[in-house]
C-alpha positions in Angstrom: 143.3 -117.3 -155.3 143.7 -117.3 -151.6 141.5 -115.6 -148.8 142.3 -115.6 -145.1 139.7 -114.6 -142.5 140.5 -114.3 -138.7 138.0 -115.8 -136.4 137.9 -114.8 -132.8 138.7 -111.6 -130.8 142.4 -112.4 -130.4 143.0 -113.4 -133.9 144.4 -116.6 -133.0 142.2 -118.7 -135.4 142.6 -117.9 -139.2 140.4 -119.8 -141.9 142.3 -120.1 -145.4 140.1 -120.6 -148.4 141.5 -121.8 -151.7 139.5 -121.7 -154.9 139.8 -121.4 -158.6 142.5 -124.1 -158.9 140.6 -127.5 -158.5 140.6 -128.2 -162.1 144.3 -127.4 -162.3 145.2 -129.6 -159.3 143.1 -132.4 -160.8 144.9 -132.0 -164.0 148.2 -132.1 -162.1 147.3 -135.3 -160.3 148.0 -138.2 -162.5 144.7 -140.0 -163.4 142.6 -137.3 -161.3 139.8 -137.1 -163.9 139.6 -140.7 -164.0 139.2 -141.1 -160.2 136.9 -138.1 -160.2 134.7 -139.8 -163.3 134.7 -143.1 -161.5 133.4 -141.5 -158.4 130.5 -140.2 -160.2 129.9 -143.5 -161.7 129.9 -145.4 -158.4 127.6 -142.8 -157.1 125.4 -143.0 -159.8 125.4 -146.9 -159.4 124.7 -146.6 -155.8 121.9 -144.4 -156.3 120.3 -146.9 -158.8 121.0 -149.8 -156.5 119.3 -148.0 -153.8 116.5 -147.0 -156.1 116.1 -150.5 -157.3 116.2 -152.2 -154.0 113.7 -149.8 -152.8 111.3 -150.5 -155.4 112.2 -154.3 -155.3 111.2 -153.9 -151.5 108.0 -152.4 -152.5 107.2 -155.2 -154.9 108.2 -157.7 -152.3 106.0 -156.2 -149.8 103.2 -156.0 -152.3 103.7 -159.8 -153.2 103.9 -160.8 -149.5 100.6 -158.9 -149.0 99.0 -160.7 -152.0 100.3 -164.1 -150.9 99.1 -163.7 -147.5 95.7 -162.6 -148.8 95.6 -165.7 -150.9 96.7 -168.1 -148.1 94.0 -166.4 -145.9 91.4 -167.0 -148.4 92.6 -170.6 -148.8 92.6 -171.3 -145.2 89.0 -170.0 -144.7 87.4 -171.3 -148.0 86.7 -174.6 -149.5 88.9 -175.2 -152.3 86.3 -177.3 -154.5 83.4 -174.9 -154.3 84.9 -171.7 -153.3 82.4 -171.5 -150.4 83.5 -170.5 -146.7 84.6 -173.6 -144.9 83.8 -174.4 -141.3 86.2 -172.1 -139.6 84.9 -169.1 -141.5 81.3 -170.1 -140.9 82.0 -170.3 -137.2 83.5 -166.9 -137.1 80.5 -165.5 -139.1 78.0 -167.3 -137.0 79.6 -165.6 -133.9 79.4 -162.1 -135.6 75.9 -162.7 -136.5 75.0 -163.9 -132.9 76.5 -160.7 -131.3 74.3 -158.5 -133.8 71.3 -160.8 -133.0 71.8 -160.3 -129.2 71.8 -156.6 -129.5 68.5 -156.7 -131.6 67.1 -159.8 -129.6 66.2 -161.6 -132.6 67.8 -165.3 -132.9 69.8 -166.3 -136.0 69.0 -169.4 -137.8 71.1 -172.3 -139.1 70.3 -174.9 -141.8 72.4 -177.9 -141.7 72.3 -179.7 -145.2 73.1 -183.3 -146.3 72.7 -184.7 -149.6 70.8 -187.9 -149.4 72.7 -191.1 -150.9 75.7 -188.9 -152.1 78.2 -191.6 -151.2 76.7 -193.8 -153.9 77.6 -191.0 -156.4 81.3 -191.4 -155.5 81.2 -195.2 -155.5 79.3 -195.7 -158.6 80.5 -192.9 -160.8 83.9 -191.9 -159.3 85.3 -188.6 -157.6 85.2 -186.6 -160.7 81.5 -186.9 -161.1 81.0 -186.4 -157.3 83.0 -183.2 -157.3 81.1 -181.7 -160.3 77.8 -182.7 -158.5 79.0 -180.9 -155.3 80.0 -177.7 -157.1 76.5 -177.6 -158.7 74.8 -178.0 -155.3 77.2 -175.3 -153.9 76.2 -173.1 -156.8 72.5 -173.6 -156.1 72.9 -172.9 -152.3 74.9 -169.9 -153.3 72.1 -168.4 -155.6 69.5 -168.9 -153.0 70.9 -167.0 -150.0 70.9 -163.4 -149.6 73.9 -161.0 -149.5 73.9 -160.7 -145.8 73.8 -164.6 -145.2 76.3 -167.2 -145.4 76.4 -170.4 -147.2 79.5 -172.7 -146.4 80.8 -176.3 -147.1 81.4 -177.9 -144.0 82.8 -181.3 -145.2 82.0 -183.9 -147.9 78.2 -183.3 -148.8 77.7 -181.4 -145.8 76.7 -177.7 -146.3 75.5 -174.8 -144.0 73.3 -171.7 -144.4 73.5 -168.9 -141.9 70.3 -166.8 -142.0 70.4 -163.3 -140.4 66.8 -163.4 -139.3 67.0 -159.6 -138.3 66.4 -158.6 -142.0 64.7 -162.1 -142.9 61.0 -161.6 -144.0 60.1 -165.4 -144.1 60.4 -168.3 -141.7 63.6 -170.4 -141.7 61.2 -173.3 -142.6 60.1 -171.7 -145.9 63.8 -171.1 -146.8 64.6 -174.9 -146.1 61.5 -175.9 -148.2 62.9 -173.8 -151.0 66.2 -175.3 -150.6 64.7 -178.9 -150.8 62.9 -178.1 -153.8 66.0 -176.5 -155.5 68.2 -179.4 -154.6 65.8 -182.0 -155.9 66.0 -180.8 -159.5 68.1 -182.9 -161.8 71.8 -182.1 -162.1 73.2 -182.1 -165.4 76.4 -184.7 -165.3 76.1 -185.4 -169.1 80.0 -184.7 -169.5 80.8 -186.8 -166.4 78.4 -189.9 -166.6 76.5 -189.3 -169.8 73.2 -188.4 -168.1 71.4 -186.3 -165.5 71.3 -187.3 -161.9 68.6 -186.3 -159.4 69.2 -186.7 -155.3 67.2 -185.2 -152.7 68.5 -183.6 -149.4 67.7 -183.6 -145.7 67.9 -180.4 -143.6 68.3 -179.7 -139.8 67.2 -176.3 -138.5 68.4 -174.6 -135.1 67.6 -171.2 -134.0 69.6 -169.5 -131.3 70.4 -166.1 -129.5 71.9 -167.0 -126.0 74.3 -169.8 -127.4 77.6 -170.3 -129.0 77.9 -171.0 -132.6 79.5 -174.4 -132.2 76.6 -175.3 -129.9 74.0 -173.9 -132.7 75.7 -176.1 -135.2 75.5 -179.0 -133.1 71.6 -178.6 -132.4 71.3 -178.3 -136.2 73.4 -181.3 -136.7 70.9 -183.3 -134.2 67.9 -182.0 -136.2 69.3 -183.2 -139.4 69.9 -186.7 -138.0 66.0 -186.5 -137.0 65.2 -185.7 -140.7 67.3 -188.6 -141.9 65.6 -190.9 -139.4 62.1 -189.6 -140.6 62.8 -190.6 -144.0 65.1 -188.1 -145.6 64.0 -185.4 -148.1 62.6 -183.2 -145.5 63.5 -180.6 -142.9 63.3 -181.0 -139.1 63.6 -178.2 -136.6 65.4 -178.8 -133.5 63.7 -179.3 -130.1 65.2 -179.6 -126.8 64.1 -183.2 -126.4 66.2 -184.1 -129.3 69.4 -183.3 -127.3 68.5 -186.0 -124.7 67.9 -188.6 -127.4 71.0 -187.7 -129.2 73.1 -188.1 -126.0 71.3 -191.3 -125.4 72.1 -192.7 -128.8 75.7 -191.6 -128.4 75.8 -193.5 -125.1 74.2 -196.5 -126.7 76.7 -196.5 -129.7 79.6 -196.2 -127.2 78.3 -199.3 -125.3 77.7 -201.1 -128.7 81.3 -200.5 -129.4 82.2 -202.5 -126.3 79.5 -205.1 -126.5 81.3 -207.4 -128.9 84.6 -207.6 -126.6 82.5 -207.8 -123.5 80.5 -210.9 -124.7 77.1 -209.2 -124.6 76.3 -210.2 -128.2 74.7 -213.5 -129.0 72.8 -215.3 -131.8 69.5 -216.9 -131.9 68.0 -219.2 -134.5 64.7 -219.3 -136.1 63.7 -222.5 -137.9 62.8 -222.6 -141.5 60.4 -225.4 -142.7 59.8 -227.1 -146.2 56.0 -226.2 -146.5 55.4 -228.7 -149.1 57.4 -231.7 -147.6 56.8 -230.9 -144.0 60.4 -230.9 -142.7 62.9 -228.9 -141.0 65.4 -227.4 -143.4 67.8 -224.9 -141.5 67.9 -222.0 -139.3 68.2 -218.1 -139.8 70.9 -216.5 -137.4 69.4 -213.5 -135.6 71.6 -211.2 -133.7 70.6 -210.3 -129.9 72.2 -207.7 -127.5 71.8 -208.0 -123.7 72.9 -204.7 -122.2 74.4 -205.1 -118.6 72.3 -202.1 -117.3 69.4 -201.8 -120.0 68.7 -205.5 -120.4 67.7 -206.7 -123.9 68.0 -204.0 -126.6 65.6 -204.6 -129.5 67.4 -205.1 -132.9 65.4 -202.5 -134.7 67.0 -200.1 -132.3 70.6 -201.1 -132.1 71.2 -202.4 -135.7 70.5 -199.0 -137.1 73.0 -197.6 -134.9 75.7 -200.3 -135.9 74.9 -199.3 -139.6 75.4 -195.7 -139.2 78.6 -195.9 -137.0 80.2 -198.5 -139.0 80.2 -201.3 -136.2 78.0 -203.3 -138.3 81.1 -204.8 -140.2 83.2 -206.1 -137.3 79.8 -207.3 -135.6 78.8 -209.0 -139.0 82.0 -210.6 -139.3 81.4 -212.0 -135.9 78.0 -213.3 -136.7 79.3 -215.0 -139.8 81.9 -216.9 -138.0 79.6 -217.7 -135.0 76.6 -218.9 -137.4 79.1 -221.2 -139.5 80.7 -222.7 -136.5 77.2 -223.6 -135.2 75.9 -225.0 -138.3 79.2 -227.1 -138.7 78.5 -228.5 -135.2 74.8 -229.4 -136.2 76.0 -231.1 -139.3 78.9 -233.0 -137.3 76.0 -234.4 -135.2 74.2 -235.7 -138.4 71.9 -232.9 -138.9 71.7 -231.9 -142.5 70.8 -228.3 -141.9 71.8 -225.1 -143.5 72.1 -221.5 -141.8 71.3 -218.2 -143.1 73.1 -214.9 -142.2 72.0 -211.5 -142.9 74.7 -209.2 -144.5 74.2 -205.5 -144.3 74.5 -203.0 -147.0 77.7 -201.7 -145.4 79.2 -205.0 -145.7 78.2 -205.6 -149.2 79.7 -202.4 -150.1 83.4 -203.8 -149.6 85.1 -206.4 -151.5 86.2 -207.8 -148.0 82.9 -209.4 -147.7 84.0 -212.2 -150.1 87.0 -212.8 -148.1 85.3 -212.8 -144.8 82.9 -215.4 -146.0 85.7 -217.6 -147.4 87.5 -217.3 -144.1 84.5 -218.1 -142.0 83.8 -221.4 -144.1 87.5 -222.3 -143.9 87.7 -221.8 -140.1 84.5 -223.7 -139.2 84.7 -226.4 -141.7 81.1 -225.9 -143.1 80.3 -226.6 -146.7 79.6 -223.7 -148.5 76.4 -225.1 -149.9 75.1 -225.0 -146.2 75.4 -221.3 -145.9 72.9 -218.7 -147.4 73.6 -214.9 -147.4 70.7 -212.8 -147.2 70.7 -209.3 -148.6 67.9 -206.7 -148.5 66.6 -205.5 -151.9 67.4 -201.9 -150.9 71.1 -203.0 -150.3 71.6 -204.5 -153.7 70.2 -201.5 -155.5 72.5 -199.0 -153.9 75.2 -199.9 -156.5 73.7 -202.8 -158.8 76.8 -203.4 -160.7 79.1 -203.8 -157.7 76.6 -205.8 -155.8 76.3 -208.1 -158.9 80.0 -208.5 -159.0 80.3 -209.3 -155.2 77.4 -211.6 -155.3 78.9 -213.6 -158.4 82.2 -213.9 -156.2 80.1 -215.3 -153.4 78.3 -217.7 -155.7 81.7 -218.8 -156.8 82.6 -219.9 -153.4 79.3 -222.1 -153.3 77.3 -220.3 -151.0 73.7 -219.4 -151.9 72.1 -215.9 -152.0 68.7 -214.8 -150.9 67.0 -211.7 -151.4 65.4 -210.4 -148.2 62.3 -208.2 -148.1 61.7 -208.8 -151.7 59.0 -206.2 -153.3 59.4 -203.6 -150.3 62.1 -201.6 -151.7 63.0 -200.8 -155.4 61.2 -202.4 -158.2 64.1 -204.8 -159.0 62.2 -207.1 -161.3 64.2 -205.6 -164.1 67.5 -206.2 -162.2 66.5 -209.8 -160.9 68.3 -211.7 -163.7 71.4 -209.4 -163.0 71.9 -210.8 -159.8 72.9 -214.5 -158.9 70.2 -215.2 -156.6 68.8 -218.7 -155.4 65.8 -217.6 -153.3 63.5 -214.5 -152.9 62.0 -214.0 -149.3 58.4 -212.8 -149.6 58.2 -209.9 -146.8 55.8 -210.2 -143.9 53.8 -207.3 -144.7 52.4 -209.4 -147.7 52.1 -212.6 -146.0 50.0 -211.0 -143.2 47.2 -210.1 -145.3 47.3 -213.2 -147.7 44.2 -214.8 -145.9 42.2 -211.6 -145.6 43.1 -209.3 -148.5 42.5 -210.4 -152.1 45.2 -207.8 -153.2 47.8 -209.3 -150.8 46.9 -212.9 -151.9 47.3 -212.0 -155.5 50.5 -210.3 -155.1 51.9 -213.1 -153.0 51.0 -215.6 -155.7 52.5 -213.3 -158.4 55.8 -213.4 -156.5 55.8 -217.2 -156.1 55.0 -217.7 -159.7 57.6 -215.2 -160.4 60.3 -217.4 -158.5 59.0 -220.5 -160.2 59.4 -219.0 -163.6 62.9 -217.8 -162.9 63.9 -221.0 -161.1 64.1 -219.4 -157.7 63.0 -220.9 -154.4 60.4 -218.6 -152.5 60.4 -218.2 -148.8 57.6 -216.7 -146.8 58.5 -214.7 -143.7 56.2 -213.9 -140.7 53.7 -216.8 -140.9 51.7 -216.5 -137.6 48.3 -218.2 -138.2 47.1 -221.6 -139.8 45.1 -219.6 -142.5 48.3 -218.0 -143.7 50.1 -221.1 -143.9 47.3 -222.8 -145.8 47.1 -220.1 -148.4 50.9 -220.3 -148.9 50.7 -224.0 -149.3 48.1 -223.7 -151.8 50.1 -221.0 -153.8 53.0 -223.4 -153.9 55.3 -221.5 -151.7 58.6 -223.7 -151.1 59.5 -222.6 -147.5 58.5 -220.6 -144.7 59.2 -219.1 -141.1 57.2 -217.6 -138.5 56.2 -217.8 -134.9 53.5 -220.3 -135.9 56.3 -222.5 -137.0 58.9 -221.8 -134.5 60.1 -218.9 -132.5 63.9 -217.8 -132.5 65.9 -219.9 -129.9 69.1 -220.0 -128.3 71.5 -222.7 -129.3 70.5 -224.9 -126.3 66.9 -224.8 -127.6 67.9 -225.9 -130.9 69.9 -228.7 -129.4 66.8 -230.0 -127.6 64.9 -229.6 -130.6 67.2 -231.7 -132.9 68.0 -234.3 -130.2 64.5 -235.0 -129.5 62.6 -235.7 -133.0 59.4 -236.3 -131.2 59.5 -232.7 -129.9 60.1 -231.5 -133.5 57.2 -233.7 -134.7 55.0 -232.4 -131.8 55.8 -228.9 -132.6 55.1 -229.5 -136.4 51.8 -231.2 -135.6 50.9 -228.3 -133.1 51.2 -226.0 -136.0 48.2 -227.5 -137.7 50.2 -229.4 -140.5 
């Protein structure tokens, strides 16, 4: 069928439409139906492909969204405990500060640190430490309200942000509750076969017109004050702490340079045989002469060295210097020993044994002329590791003394575990030996204990003749103190050793 239609006024354009013959024409063309069917198949396949690609794109976008959310969560949360990390905690603190400024009510930050956590890892391993930290995080999470934030900053450091706009109790009460909760024993039966109890220290800072970073820094300073005050407590930040913290940081920086700048020195306090009335040796004591501040007391800079880790390089220097000095005395014909104090930080590392061996080798000092003094508290931080390292020191031939015996842990049960030669009776007991029946009885007990165990006893802080006489009657082996001799520079020791008459006069002047 053919239909023609004229378009336009002049009839020059004619449209011709043919119909009704398509099938016939397809049939007339060789393979026409195959081409037509193939086209339909291709069209269907293209449609299916487009549909599949469309759905795959949707799934891909959904997966990307999910992965992005996961990565964002991982970037803002602690992987061990699931708590917000420092980045998210700072962000939330800034948001809370913005709301607090509108309400003119400061927010509160609680900076939490677990006391003695390092020894959990050192003693029981990281698996036990991780389990412990997860338990700590769960306890903190249970205590905080929905509008507050609990976060883990690093290691055993946690943070609690309190929205005080809706808080119906003082931040100090929250801190007290946290301390109580964190003191409760932790069930680590699966990891170490028993429960474990540790305390915590908390620093509190409240702020309104400040930044989140500054608020955390203030809480950190308060936490340091809580640690200094004895741990297992909270301390609220005060403005004066900032000045003290800056001064402490400045002193730490100066101490880092003190060794290289030759500002450190040793003085030597004599030790006497109380029964035979003769000089036995010296204890090396560290001194720091600051170029601007003058002499810095040891009880001020040694704790800084301990916390900063500087005590290890400084301790190596003390060990080498004291061994060289003792070797020089012995080369001059003086049969004297030297005692060197070793910190808990040094005892925590196997390097201590290598350092002692190197100091003896470099100086040529006989090992039996060196005594390593370690505080009772340092020994009990990790008794098994301490015993192992002390045994290695004993194999070198050096002697070992427990300093401040009786003032720390009750280590009588452990005393046989440690290869010890001497126990030093603390000056706190010696000071009352002549005036207090309790002190006198305690000192006699310690001396008798040493005798029973085959250990030498050395009394510290002898300052008057009555104390000396009481110690001699009790059978104390040796002693030191201002009555017998004050710490002196190497030049003073040389004068004492080279002039025996001066030594005899000093001995007689002590009332012996």
